[in-house]
C-alpha beads as a LAMMPS data file, in Angstrom:
LAMMPS data file: protein, C-alpha beads

153 atoms
152 bonds

1 atom types
1 bond types

-500.0 500.0 xlo xhi
-500.0 500.0 ylo yhi
-500.0 500.0 zlo zhi

Masses

1 110.0

Atoms # bond

1 1 1 0.000 0.000 0.000
2 1 1 1.230 3.438 -0.747
3 1 1 0.644 7.109 -1.105
4 1 1 -1.187 6.288 -4.357
5 1 1 -3.953 4.527 -2.430
6 1 1 -4.489 7.538 -0.181
7 1 1 -4.310 9.878 -3.165
8 1 1 -6.904 7.734 -4.956
9 1 1 -9.176 7.877 -1.901
10 1 1 -8.940 11.667 -1.776
11 1 1 -9.230 12.218 -5.545
12 1 1 -12.202 9.884 -5.981
13 1 1 -14.105 11.852 -3.354
14 1 1 -13.136 15.170 -4.923
15 1 1 -14.280 13.957 -8.349
16 1 1 -17.700 12.866 -7.033
17 1 1 -18.165 16.129 -5.125
18 1 1 -17.164 18.259 -8.138
19 1 1 -19.626 16.429 -10.397
20 1 1 -22.472 16.815 -7.904
21 1 1 -21.711 20.496 -7.266
22 1 1 -21.517 21.164 -10.991
23 1 1 -24.991 19.779 -11.631
24 1 1 -28.098 21.926 -11.318
25 1 1 -30.635 20.992 -8.673
26 1 1 -33.407 20.210 -11.125
27 1 1 -31.259 17.573 -12.840
28 1 1 -30.368 16.009 -9.478
29 1 1 -34.014 15.681 -8.468
30 1 1 -35.259 14.033 -11.660
31 1 1 -35.444 10.248 -11.925
32 1 1 -34.223 8.984 -15.307
33 1 1 -36.507 5.913 -15.415
34 1 1 -38.899 4.037 -13.159
35 1 1 -37.057 2.159 -10.398
36 1 1 -33.843 4.126 -11.031
37 1 1 -32.217 6.456 -8.545
38 1 1 -32.181 10.196 -9.064
39 1 1 -28.922 12.066 -8.632
40 1 1 -30.111 13.150 -5.192
41 1 1 -30.699 9.507 -4.171
42 1 1 -27.155 8.650 -5.291
43 1 1 -25.813 11.507 -3.167
44 1 1 -27.832 10.359 -0.139
45 1 1 -26.566 6.809 -0.596
46 1 1 -22.994 8.031 -0.731
47 1 1 -23.463 10.149 2.389
48 1 1 -24.883 7.227 4.343
49 1 1 -22.098 4.911 3.272
50 1 1 -19.381 7.516 3.809
51 1 1 -20.407 7.385 7.456
52 1 1 -19.868 3.617 7.419
53 1 1 -16.534 3.828 5.599
54 1 1 -15.271 6.577 7.906
55 1 1 -16.301 4.546 10.945
56 1 1 -14.495 1.493 9.587
57 1 1 -11.329 3.484 8.831
58 1 1 -11.297 5.047 12.301
59 1 1 -11.830 1.674 13.982
60 1 1 -9.014 0.097 11.979
61 1 1 -6.719 2.976 12.936
62 1 1 -7.528 2.888 16.639
63 1 1 -8.462 -0.684 17.603
64 1 1 -6.638 -3.974 17.426
65 1 1 -8.170 -6.297 14.821
66 1 1 -11.690 -4.843 15.142
67 1 1 -14.803 -6.523 13.807
68 1 1 -16.102 -4.646 10.754
69 1 1 -19.792 -5.030 9.950
70 1 1 -21.154 -5.332 6.437
71 1 1 -24.250 -3.368 5.507
72 1 1 -27.120 -3.841 3.082
73 1 1 -28.132 -0.757 1.114
74 1 1 -31.645 -2.112 0.525
75 1 1 -33.481 -0.513 3.477
76 1 1 -31.790 2.872 3.274
77 1 1 -33.812 4.769 0.608
78 1 1 -37.191 4.078 2.221
79 1 1 -36.216 3.896 5.883
80 1 1 -34.078 7.040 5.715
81 1 1 -36.523 8.904 3.454
82 1 1 -34.277 9.723 0.527
83 1 1 -37.349 11.249 -1.120
84 1 1 -37.596 13.948 1.574
85 1 1 -33.942 14.574 2.435
86 1 1 -31.932 17.614 1.401
87 1 1 -29.223 16.476 -1.040
88 1 1 -27.079 19.504 -0.172
89 1 1 -26.764 18.337 3.442
90 1 1 -25.782 14.874 2.235
91 1 1 -23.209 16.335 -0.159
92 1 1 -21.761 18.509 2.621
93 1 1 -21.393 15.397 4.783
94 1 1 -19.512 13.589 2.008
95 1 1 -17.242 16.580 1.484
96 1 1 -16.376 17.054 5.150
97 1 1 -16.051 13.343 5.881
98 1 1 -13.650 12.873 2.971
99 1 1 -11.748 16.006 3.948
100 1 1 -11.318 14.837 7.556
101 1 1 -10.541 11.211 6.754
102 1 1 -8.177 12.164 3.933
103 1 1 -6.348 14.519 6.286
104 1 1 -5.981 11.734 8.861
105 1 1 -4.760 9.231 6.264
106 1 1 -2.151 11.679 4.927
107 1 1 -0.686 11.962 8.424
108 1 1 -0.425 8.298 9.432
109 1 1 2.554 6.088 8.737
110 1 1 1.943 4.071 5.571
111 1 1 2.515 0.859 7.531
112 1 1 -0.840 1.474 9.258
113 1 1 -2.536 0.580 5.972
114 1 1 -1.701 -3.026 6.892
115 1 1 -3.650 -2.884 10.181
116 1 1 -6.024 -5.869 10.233
117 1 1 -9.692 -6.281 10.930
118 1 1 -12.330 -8.962 10.436
119 1 1 -15.162 -8.095 8.062
120 1 1 -18.453 -9.875 8.761
121 1 1 -18.833 -10.868 5.093
122 1 1 -15.321 -10.770 3.613
123 1 1 -13.241 -12.128 6.498
124 1 1 -9.716 -10.830 7.089
125 1 1 -9.176 -7.321 5.708
126 1 1 -6.745 -4.450 6.190
127 1 1 -7.141 -0.718 6.494
128 1 1 -5.765 -0.490 2.960
129 1 1 -8.524 -2.791 1.736
130 1 1 -11.185 -0.526 3.241
131 1 1 -9.551 2.650 1.904
132 1 1 -9.427 1.041 -1.549
133 1 1 -13.052 -0.096 -1.295
134 1 1 -14.147 3.407 -0.310
135 1 1 -12.327 4.877 -3.326
136 1 1 -13.870 2.324 -5.709
137 1 1 -17.339 2.741 -4.192
138 1 1 -17.490 6.493 -4.671
139 1 1 -15.915 6.212 -8.138
140 1 1 -18.574 3.748 -9.285
141 1 1 -21.308 6.056 -7.971
142 1 1 -19.657 9.036 -9.671
143 1 1 -20.055 7.097 -12.922
144 1 1 -23.665 6.273 -12.008
145 1 1 -24.322 9.950 -11.249
146 1 1 -22.757 11.028 -14.552
147 1 1 -24.902 8.515 -16.450
148 1 1 -28.027 9.640 -14.615
149 1 1 -27.311 13.289 -15.412
150 1 1 -26.581 12.496 -19.064
151 1 1 -29.808 10.489 -19.378
152 1 1 -31.867 13.401 -18.086
153 1 1 -30.117 16.085 -20.143

Bonds

1 1 1 2
2 1 2 3
3 1 3 4
4 1 4 5
5 1 5 6
6 1 6 7
7 1 7 8
8 1 8 9
9 1 9 10
10 1 10 11
11 1 11 12
12 1 12 13
13 1 13 14
14 1 14 15
15 1 15 16
16 1 16 17
17 1 17 18
18 1 18 19
19 1 19 20
20 1 20 21
21 1 21 22
22 1 22 23
23 1 23 24
24 1 24 25
25 1 25 26
26 1 26 27
27 1 27 28
28 1 28 29
29 1 29 30
30 1 30 31
31 1 31 32
32 1 32 33
33 1 33 34
34 1 34 35
35 1 35 36
36 1 36 37
37 1 37 38
38 1 38 39
39 1 39 40
40 1 40 41
41 1 41 42
42 1 42 43
43 1 43 44
44 1 44 45
45 1 45 46
46 1 46 47
47 1 47 48
48 1 48 49
49 1 49 50
50 1 50 51
51 1 51 52
52 1 52 53
53 1 53 54
54 1 54 55
55 1 55 56
56 1 56 57
57 1 57 58
58 1 58 59
59 1 59 60
60 1 60 61
61 1 61 62
62 1 62 63
63 1 63 64
64 1 64 65
65 1 65 66
66 1 66 67
67 1 67 68
68 1 68 69
69 1 69 70
70 1 70 71
71 1 71 72
72 1 72 73
73 1 73 74
74 1 74 75
75 1 75 76
76 1 76 77
77 1 77 78
78 1 78 79
79 1 79 80
80 1 80 81
81 1 81 82
82 1 82 83
83 1 83 84
84 1 84 85
85 1 85 86
86 1 86 87
87 1 87 88
88 1 88 89
89 1 89 90
90 1 90 91
91 1 91 92
92 1 92 93
93 1 93 94
94 1 94 95
95 1 95 96
96 1 96 97
97 1 97 98
98 1 98 99
99 1 99 100
100 1 100 101
101 1 101 102
102 1 102 103
103 1 103 104
104 1 104 105
105 1 105 106
106 1 106 107
107 1 107 108
108 1 108 109
109 1 109 110
110 1 110 111
111 1 111 112
112 1 112 113
113 1 113 114
114 1 114 115
115 1 115 116
116 1 116 117
117 1 117 118
118 1 118 119
119 1 119 120
120 1 120 121
121 1 121 122
122 1 122 123
123 1 123 124
124 1 124 125
125 1 125 126
126 1 126 127
127 1 127 128
128 1 128 129
129 1 129 130
130 1 130 131
131 1 131 132
132 1 132 133
133 1 133 134
134 1 134 135
135 1 135 136
136 1 136 137
137 1 137 138
138 1 138 139
139 1 139 140
140 1 140 141
141 1 141 142
142 1 142 143
143 1 143 144
144 1 144 145
145 1 145 146
146 1 146 147
147 1 147 148
148 1 148 149
149 1 149 150
150 1 150 151
151 1 151 152
152 1 152 153
């Protein structure tokens, strides 16, 4: 694991945030097709899962071999009322969470990326695995957001 992993984590967040901020509100609120997520729903999903990723990263940095829970995204949109939430609050959470966590990761010794944990679904993992997963997760949803915006435009 290296500086590139941390840079990827930071850049992937910045790319998602820039795309969301550069999109007008009307486009974010429209749903491209039935049973598809609007841009706002994608932002809410990312905010909710940024909380989980940040929690996992902090646990792996501060605890010895912590258990890391997996989560299902299925109940989130309805249970957490994505249809009524303010996407700007969710985007602000993503921005500040990534800013804080990125700042922490830039300051730790790179050897900490090897700190172990036990994921409830994946088994043995490292901090580097979680940082990489967080970067890939937000990148895939940046692509989803871009596709959603392009479909509506």
